[in-house]
C-alpha positions in Angstrom: -4.3 -20.2 -61.6 -7.1 -20.3 -58.9 -6.2 -19.0 -55.5 -8.8 -18.9 -52.6 -11.6 -19.0 -55.2 -10.2 -16.0 -57.1 -8.9 -16.6 -60.6 -5.5 -15.1 -61.3 -5.2 -14.4 -65.0 -1.4 -14.4 -65.2 1.1 -16.4 -63.4 3.2 -14.3 -61.2 6.2 -15.4 -59.2 5.1 -13.8 -55.9 1.8 -13.2 -54.0 1.4 -10.7 -51.2 -1.3 -11.8 -48.8 -2.9 -8.8 -46.9 -6.0 -7.3 -45.3 -8.0 -4.2 -46.2 -7.2 -1.1 -44.1 -4.0 -2.8 -42.8 -1.3 -0.2 -41.8 1.4 -2.9 -41.8 0.3 -4.0 -45.3 0.7 -0.4 -46.5 4.2 -0.3 -45.0 5.0 -3.6 -46.7 3.9 -2.2 -50.1 6.3 0.7 -49.6 9.1 -1.7 -48.9 8.3 -3.8 -52.0 8.2 -0.7 -54.1 11.7 0.0 -53.2 12.9 -3.4 -54.3 13.2 -4.5 -57.9 10.6 -7.2 -57.2 9.1 -9.0 -60.2 5.5 -8.5 -60.7 3.3 -9.9 -58.0 -0.4 -10.4 -57.1 -2.1 -9.1 -54.0 -4.6 -11.3 -52.3 -6.8 -10.0 -49.6 -7.6 -12.7 -47.1 -11.0 -11.3 -45.8 -13.9 -13.5 -46.7 -11.7 -16.5 -47.4 -12.0 -18.8 -44.4 -9.0 -21.0 -45.3 -6.7 -18.0 -45.8 -7.9 -16.2 -42.7 -7.2 -19.5 -40.7 -3.8 -19.8 -42.3 -2.6 -16.3 -42.0 -4.7 -14.8 -39.2 -2.8 -11.7 -37.9 0.4 -12.7 -39.6 -0.3 -10.5 -42.7 1.4 -9.0 -44.7 3.0 -12.2 -46.0 5.0 -12.3 -49.3 4.9 -15.8 -50.7 7.1 -17.2 -53.5 4.7 -19.3 -55.6 7.2 -21.8 -56.9 7.9 -23.3 -53.5 5.5 -21.5 -51.3 8.3 -20.0 -49.2 7.0 -17.2 -47.0 8.5 -13.9 -45.9 6.3 -12.7 -42.9 6.2 -9.1 -41.7 8.2 -7.4 -40.4 10.6 -7.1 -43.3 12.8 -4.5 -44.8 14.4 -4.0 -48.2 17.4 -6.1 -47.3 15.2 -9.0 -46.0 13.2 -8.9 -49.3 16.4 -9.0 -51.4 17.7 -12.0 -49.4 14.3 -13.8 -49.8 14.4 -13.1 -53.6 18.0 -14.4 -53.8 17.3 -17.5 -51.7 17.3 -20.9 -53.5 14.0 -22.6 -54.1 12.9 -25.2 -51.5 11.9 -28.7 -52.7 8.2 -29.0 -52.7 6.3 -32.4 -53.1 4.2 -32.9 -56.2 1.1 -33.0 -54.1 1.7 -29.5 -52.7 -1.1 -26.9 -53.6 -1.3 -23.2 -53.5 -2.8 -22.1 -50.2 -1.4 -25.2 -48.4 1.7 -25.0 -46.3 4.7 -26.6 -48.0 6.6 -29.4 -46.3 10.2 -28.8 -45.5 
């Protein structure tokens, strides 16, 4: 899978979009460590114009790859569990990773 010009070798169910030296991102990692979350990739948005435009100061953002649903900070363990348990949204066949999904 190719995401923001970065090849991701394995397909994961979730991606955490974050910034370097981001205190909130560090807090999000602690929350995610407390939840039995399936393996996920971390993507740093610096240097990726499209990701910086899309996420700006909203990071950290946990995205479910299958339907591009997003859980935006702030979130806690209960919010992450609800996000993991939520049903998949319907996504059009033309949707691409990195583009907002239509509802």
